[in-house]
C-alpha positions as CSV (number, residue, x, y, z in Angstrom):
1,M,16.5,-136.3,-1.0
2,S,19.2,-138.6,0.1
3,A,22.7,-137.1,0.3
4,T,23.9,-140.0,-1.7
5,Q,21.6,-139.2,-4.6
6,S,23.3,-137.4,-7.4
7,Q,22.2,-133.9,-8.2
8,P,21.3,-132.9,-11.7
9,S,24.3,-131.7,-13.6
10,T,24.4,-128.0,-14.3
11,R,27.4,-128.2,-16.6
12,A,26.8,-126.8,-20.1
13,P,27.0,-129.5,-22.7
14,G,30.2,-129.2,-24.8
15,P,30.2,-129.1,-28.5
16,A,29.6,-132.4,-30.2
17,R,32.7,-133.9,-31.7
18,R,32.8,-133.8,-35.4
19,N,33.5,-136.9,-37.4
20,P,36.8,-136.1,-39.1
21,W,35.9,-138.4,-42.0
22,A,32.7,-136.5,-42.8
23,Q,34.7,-133.9,-44.7
24,E,36.1,-136.6,-47.0
25,W,32.8,-137.1,-49.0
26,F,34.3,-135.7,-52.2
27,L,36.9,-138.4,-52.2
28,A,34.1,-140.8,-53.0
29,V,33.1,-138.6,-56.0
30,T,36.8,-138.7,-57.1
31,L,37.2,-142.4,-56.8
32,I,33.8,-143.1,-58.6
33,T,34.9,-140.8,-61.4
34,V,38.2,-142.6,-61.7
35,L,36.4,-146.0,-61.8
36,I,34.0,-144.8,-64.5
37,F,36.8,-143.5,-66.8
38,A,38.9,-146.6,-66.2
39,V,36.1,-148.9,-67.2
40,F,34.2,-146.9,-69.8
41,G,36.8,-144.5,-71.0
42,D,36.9,-145.9,-74.5
43,V,33.1,-145.1,-74.8
44,I,33.1,-141.8,-73.0
45,L,36.1,-140.0,-74.5
46,P,34.9,-140.1,-78.1
47,L,32.0,-138.0,-77.0
48,V,34.3,-134.9,-77.4
49,Q,33.3,-134.9,-81.0
50,L,29.8,-133.8,-80.0
51,P,29.3,-130.2,-78.6
52,I,27.3,-131.4,-75.6
53,G,29.7,-134.2,-74.9
54,L,32.7,-131.9,-75.2
55,A,31.2,-129.3,-72.8
56,G,30.1,-132.1,-70.4
57,L,33.5,-133.8,-70.2
58,L,35.3,-130.5,-69.7
59,C,33.0,-129.4,-66.9
60,V,32.9,-132.7,-65.1
61,L,36.6,-133.4,-65.2
62,F,37.5,-129.8,-64.4
63,F,35.1,-129.8,-61.4
64,V,36.3,-133.2,-60.1
65,V,40.0,-132.3,-60.5
66,M,39.5,-129.0,-58.9
67,G,37.5,-130.4,-56.0
68,T,40.2,-133.1,-55.4
69,A,42.9,-130.6,-55.5
70,M,41.1,-128.6,-52.9
71,G,41.2,-131.7,-50.7
72,V,44.9,-131.8,-51.2
73,V,45.1,-128.2,-50.0
74,R,42.9,-128.8,-47.0
75,H,45.1,-131.6,-45.7
76,A,48.2,-129.7,-46.6
77,E,46.9,-126.7,-44.6
78,A,46.1,-129.0,-41.7
79,I,49.6,-130.2,-41.7
80,A,50.8,-126.6,-42.0
81,E,49.0,-125.6,-38.9
82,R,50.7,-128.3,-36.9
83,L,54.2,-127.8,-38.3
84,G,54.2,-124.0,-38.2
85,E,56.1,-121.7,-40.6
86,P,57.9,-122.1,-42.9
87,F,57.4,-125.9,-42.9
88,G,53.7,-125.5,-43.2
89,T,53.5,-123.6,-46.4
90,L,56.4,-125.6,-47.8
91,V,54.3,-128.8,-47.5
92,L,51.4,-127.0,-49.3
93,T,53.7,-125.7,-52.0
94,L,55.4,-129.0,-52.7
95,S,52.1,-130.8,-52.7
96,I,50.6,-128.6,-55.4
97,T,53.9,-128.5,-57.4
98,G,54.0,-132.3,-57.2
99,I,50.5,-132.4,-58.8
100,E,51.7,-130.1,-61.5
101,V,54.8,-132.1,-62.4
102,C,52.9,-135.4,-62.4
103,S,50.1,-133.9,-64.5
104,I,52.3,-132.3,-67.1
105,T,54.2,-135.6,-67.4
106,A,50.9,-137.6,-67.7
107,V,49.7,-135.2,-70.5
108,M,53.1,-135.4,-72.3
109,M,52.9,-139.2,-72.2
110,H,49.4,-139.1,-73.5
111,G,50.8,-139.3,-77.0
112,E,50.2,-135.8,-78.4
113,N,53.5,-134.0,-78.8
114,N,52.8,-130.4,-77.6
115,P,56.3,-128.9,-77.4
116,D,54.9,-125.6,-76.0
117,L,53.0,-127.2,-73.0
118,V,55.8,-126.8,-70.4
119,R,56.6,-123.3,-71.5
120,D,52.9,-122.2,-71.5
121,T,52.3,-123.8,-68.2
122,L,55.3,-122.1,-66.5
123,F,54.4,-118.7,-68.0
124,S,50.7,-119.1,-67.0
125,V,51.6,-120.1,-63.5
126,I,53.8,-117.0,-63.2
127,M,51.2,-114.6,-64.5
128,I,48.2,-116.2,-62.7
129,V,50.0,-116.4,-59.3
130,L,52.1,-113.2,-59.4
131,G,49.4,-111.2,-61.2
132,G,45.9,-112.6,-60.3
133,M,46.5,-114.2,-57.0
134,V,49.0,-111.8,-55.5
135,G,46.8,-108.9,-56.7
136,T,43.6,-110.4,-55.2
137,A,45.3,-111.0,-51.9
138,L,46.9,-107.6,-51.7
139,L,43.7,-105.9,-52.8
140,F,41.4,-107.6,-50.3
141,G,43.9,-107.5,-47.6
142,A,44.3,-103.7,-48.1
143,L,40.5,-103.2,-48.2
144,R,40.3,-104.8,-44.7
145,H,43.5,-103.7,-43.1
146,K,44.7,-100.7,-45.2
147,E,48.4,-101.6,-45.0
148,Q,50.0,-105.0,-44.3
149,E,53.5,-105.9,-43.3
150,F,55.7,-108.8,-44.2
151,N,59.3,-109.9,-43.7
152,L,61.3,-108.1,-46.3
153,Q,64.1,-110.7,-46.3
154,S,61.7,-113.5,-47.4
155,A,60.5,-111.6,-50.4
156,N,64.1,-110.7,-51.4
157,A,65.1,-114.4,-51.0
158,Y,62.2,-115.6,-53.2
159,L,62.7,-113.0,-55.9
160,G,66.4,-113.4,-55.9
161,V,65.9,-117.0,-57.1
162,I,62.7,-116.6,-59.2
163,V,64.1,-113.8,-61.4
164,P,67.3,-115.7,-62.7
165,L,65.4,-119.0,-63.1
166,A,62.6,-117.3,-65.1
167,V,65.1,-115.5,-67.3
168,F,67.2,-118.6,-68.0
169,T,64.2,-120.8,-68.6
170,L,61.8,-118.6,-70.6
171,I,64.0,-115.8,-72.1
172,L,67.4,-117.4,-72.7
173,P,66.1,-119.9,-75.3
174,D,65.0,-116.9,-77.5
175,V,68.5,-115.4,-77.7
176,T,70.8,-118.5,-78.0
177,I,72.0,-119.6,-81.4
178,A,73.2,-123.0,-80.5
179,T,69.9,-124.5,-81.7
180,A,67.2,-123.4,-84.1
181,G,64.0,-121.9,-82.6
182,P,63.2,-121.1,-78.9
183,T,65.0,-124.2,-77.6
184,L,68.2,-125.1,-75.7
185,S,71.0,-127.4,-76.7
186,T,71.8,-130.5,-74.6
187,M,74.5,-128.8,-72.6
188,Q,72.4,-125.7,-72.1
189,K,69.6,-127.9,-70.8
190,V,72.0,-129.6,-68.4
191,M,73.2,-126.1,-67.2
192,V,69.6,-124.7,-66.7
193,G,68.4,-128.0,-65.1
194,A,71.3,-128.2,-62.7
195,M,71.0,-124.5,-61.8
196,S,67.3,-124.8,-61.2
197,T,67.8,-127.9,-58.9
198,G,70.8,-126.4,-57.1
199,L,69.2,-123.0,-56.4
200,F,66.0,-124.7,-55.2
201,V,68.0,-127.0,-52.8
202,V,70.0,-124.1,-51.5
203,F,66.8,-122.1,-51.0
204,L,65.2,-124.9,-49.0
205,A,68.4,-125.1,-46.9
206,I,68.0,-121.4,-45.8
207,Q,64.3,-121.6,-45.6
208,T,64.3,-124.5,-43.2
209,G,67.7,-124.0,-41.6
210,R,69.8,-121.0,-40.6
211,H,67.5,-118.3,-42.0
212,R,64.2,-119.9,-41.1
213,S,63.1,-116.7,-39.3
214,Y,63.0,-114.8,-42.6
215,F,59.9,-116.7,-43.6
216,S,57.8,-116.4,-40.5
217,T,56.5,-113.9,-38.0
218,P,56.4,-114.4,-34.2
219,G,52.7,-114.9,-34.3
220,D,52.9,-117.6,-36.9
221,E,55.5,-119.5,-34.9
222,I,53.5,-119.4,-31.7
223,E,50.3,-120.4,-33.4
224,G,51.9,-123.2,-35.2
225,A,53.6,-124.6,-32.1
226,A,50.3,-124.5,-30.2
227,E,48.5,-126.3,-32.9
228,G,51.2,-128.9,-33.2
229,A,51.2,-129.6,-29.5
230,A,47.4,-129.8,-29.4
231,S,46.8,-132.3,-32.2
232,Q,49.9,-134.3,-33.1
233,S,47.8,-137.5,-33.2
234,S,46.0,-136.5,-36.4
235,L,49.2,-135.6,-38.4
236,L,49.6,-139.1,-39.8
237,R,46.0,-139.2,-41.0
238,H,46.4,-135.9,-42.9
239,L,49.6,-137.2,-44.5
240,L,48.0,-140.4,-45.7
241,L,44.9,-138.6,-47.0
242,L,47.2,-136.1,-48.7
243,L,48.7,-138.9,-50.8
244,V,45.3,-140.5,-51.4
245,Y,44.0,-137.3,-52.9
246,I,47.1,-136.6,-55.0
247,V,47.1,-139.9,-56.9
248,P,43.7,-139.7,-58.7
249,V,44.3,-136.1,-59.7
250,V,47.1,-137.2,-62.0
251,Y,44.9,-139.8,-63.7
252,L,42.0,-137.5,-64.1
253,V,44.2,-134.7,-65.6
254,E,45.4,-137.2,-68.2
255,Q,41.7,-137.8,-69.1
256,L,41.2,-134.1,-69.2
257,A,43.9,-133.9,-71.9
258,Y,41.6,-135.4,-74.5
259,P,38.9,-132.7,-74.6
260,I,41.6,-130.0,-74.2
261,D,43.6,-131.4,-77.2
262,Y,40.3,-131.5,-79.2
263,V,39.5,-127.9,-78.5
264,I,43.0,-126.8,-79.5
265,E,43.6,-128.9,-82.5
266,T,40.1,-129.2,-84.0
267,L,38.4,-125.9,-82.9
268,H,41.6,-123.9,-83.3
269,A,41.7,-122.4,-79.9
270,P,44.9,-120.6,-78.8
271,Q,47.8,-123.0,-78.4
272,A,48.5,-121.7,-74.9
273,L,45.1,-122.6,-73.7
274,G,46.3,-126.1,-72.5
275,G,49.0,-124.5,-70.4
276,V,46.6,-122.0,-69.0
277,L,44.1,-124.6,-67.9
278,M,46.8,-126.7,-66.4
279,A,48.0,-123.7,-64.4
280,I,44.5,-122.8,-63.3
281,L,44.0,-126.4,-62.0
282,V,47.2,-126.5,-59.9
283,A,47.2,-122.8,-58.8
284,T,43.6,-122.1,-57.9
285,P,43.5,-124.2,-54.8
286,E,46.6,-122.4,-53.4
287,A,44.8,-119.0,-54.1
288,V,42.2,-119.9,-51.5
289,G,44.7,-120.3,-48.7
290,G,46.7,-117.3,-49.8
291,V,43.7,-114.9,-49.9
292,K,42.4,-116.2,-46.6
293,S,45.7,-115.6,-45.0
294,A,45.8,-112.0,-46.3
295,L,42.3,-111.4,-45.0
296,S,43.4,-112.6,-41.6
297,N,46.3,-110.1,-41.7
298,R,48.9,-112.9,-42.1
299,L,50.4,-111.6,-45.3
300,Q,53.7,-113.4,-44.7
301,R,52.0,-116.7,-45.1
302,S,50.4,-115.5,-48.3
303,I,53.8,-114.5,-49.7
304,N,55.2,-117.9,-48.7
305,I,52.4,-119.6,-50.6
306,F,52.4,-117.5,-53.7
307,L,56.1,-116.8,-54.2
308,G,57.0,-120.3,-53.0
309,S,54.6,-121.8,-55.6
310,V,56.3,-119.9,-58.4
311,L,59.7,-120.9,-57.2
312,A,58.9,-124.5,-56.8
313,T,57.1,-124.6,-60.2
314,I,60.2,-123.4,-62.0
315,G,62.8,-125.1,-59.8
316,L,61.2,-128.5,-59.9
317,T,59.2,-128.6,-63.1
318,V,62.0,-127.6,-65.4
319,P,64.6,-130.3,-64.5
320,V,61.9,-133.0,-64.3
321,M,60.5,-132.0,-67.7
322,F,64.0,-132.0,-69.3
323,V,64.5,-135.6,-68.1
324,V,61.0,-136.7,-69.2
325,A,61.4,-135.1,-72.6
326,S,64.8,-136.8,-73.1
327,F,63.4,-140.3,-72.3
328,L,60.3,-139.7,-74.5
329,G,62.2,-138.1,-77.3
330,L,60.0,-135.0,-77.2
331,D,61.0,-131.4,-78.1
332,L,60.5,-128.5,-75.7
333,N,60.0,-125.0,-76.9
334,L,60.9,-122.8,-73.9
335,G,61.4,-119.3,-75.3
336,L,58.5,-117.0,-75.1
337,P,57.0,-115.1,-78.1
338,P,57.5,-111.3,-78.0
339,T,54.2,-110.3,-76.5
340,Q,54.5,-112.8,-73.6
341,L,58.1,-111.8,-73.2
342,V,57.1,-108.2,-72.5
343,L,54.5,-109.4,-70.0
344,L,57.0,-111.6,-68.1
345,I,59.7,-108.8,-67.8
346,T,57.1,-106.3,-66.7
347,M,55.6,-108.7,-64.1
348,L,59.0,-109.5,-62.6
349,A,59.8,-105.8,-62.4
350,I,56.5,-105.0,-60.7
351,C,57.1,-107.8,-58.1
352,I,60.5,-106.4,-57.3
353,I,58.9,-102.9,-56.7
354,T,56.0,-104.3,-54.7
355,F,58.1,-106.4,-52.4
356,S,60.8,-103.8,-51.8
357,S,59.5,-102.0,-48.8
358,G,58.1,-104.5,-46.4
359,R,54.6,-103.0,-46.6
360,T,51.8,-103.3,-49.2
361,N,48.7,-101.3,-49.9
362,L,45.7,-101.0,-52.3
363,L,47.5,-99.6,-55.2
364,Q,50.0,-102.5,-55.5
365,G,47.1,-105.0,-55.5
366,A,45.4,-103.0,-58.4
367,V,48.6,-103.0,-60.4
368,H,49.1,-106.8,-60.1
369,L,45.5,-107.4,-61.1
370,L,45.9,-105.1,-64.1
371,M,48.8,-107.2,-65.3
372,F,46.7,-110.3,-64.9
373,M,43.9,-108.8,-67.0
374,A,46.4,-107.9,-69.7
375,F,47.6,-111.5,-69.7
376,V,44.1,-112.8,-70.2
377,L,43.3,-110.3,-73.0
378,L,46.6,-110.9,-74.9
379,L,46.0,-114.7,-74.7
380,F,43.4,-114.2,-77.4
381,Q,44.7,-111.0,-79.0
382,S,48.5,-111.4,-79.1
């Protein structure tokens, strides 16, 4: 054999490059669903009066909205890996909260005046996230790792803002006498809205500025920096797709309001069911990332996701809904009934105890899940 002839290569073949667009197949399902409802909505939506049509519309719309929201989470998590903590989970939290705010606004503009929708959604998010999601993450994390550690300053910062915002938003309207019923006067709304916005802005300042280290661990910072250096070129693609996924979710949630309203008004389901379904839609995708982080022994990221979600929900939703309700001339009932009031106070107290030591275990996860199960039961047996 001539010396100039090339020898057969013995290098092991590398892994085939995956097409980054192959994962976006569900976006086609979403856009087709949007097109169908935009063109044939007047024919499809009246089917809620038939049992099969009602079940079909609920299942299809719920499935498509949930799948699209999972796409939002996937791209938000990709951005999170490139930005590192706490900016990563901040992007994820703000993305999901943005969906929630836009969805509630779309349902309120749908025409049916449900004055309890905002209150029920806020309360449901608090109970589902702090009860069900935190409990699941702590339970599965403890089963795999026995005990898990987190940065105590971060939990204190989150709860230090969540507790007063929850009290002023969901408890104060029950005890004020300036207006009749569980509502706030105009000046009280201005005070609560300004306080929610101001505290959220101050929190963002410490989370992304001088106290950024509270919300991250050394491992998270190194990993995020390495990911960011490795794949900055795809950041713009994830940002654009994040927006592309968010927009159709709002439209589809507005269509979902038709069968939900029919179930509540015609079939006499619990009034809070609309808020619960709204909370499940916006909170479930975050649960996936939070539980996965706990299983990977990255409890700090789980706390950033869950507590950050509750904080952003109250801090952003309340002032926006005040403005929207004022423009639309809608009433907002914010004060909780007695049963839900007891659940809220107990849930906040349990969170303060759980996140007071910097370590979590199996028992704490069980307690949070117990509170979530009580919330589900009392939804139908208040």
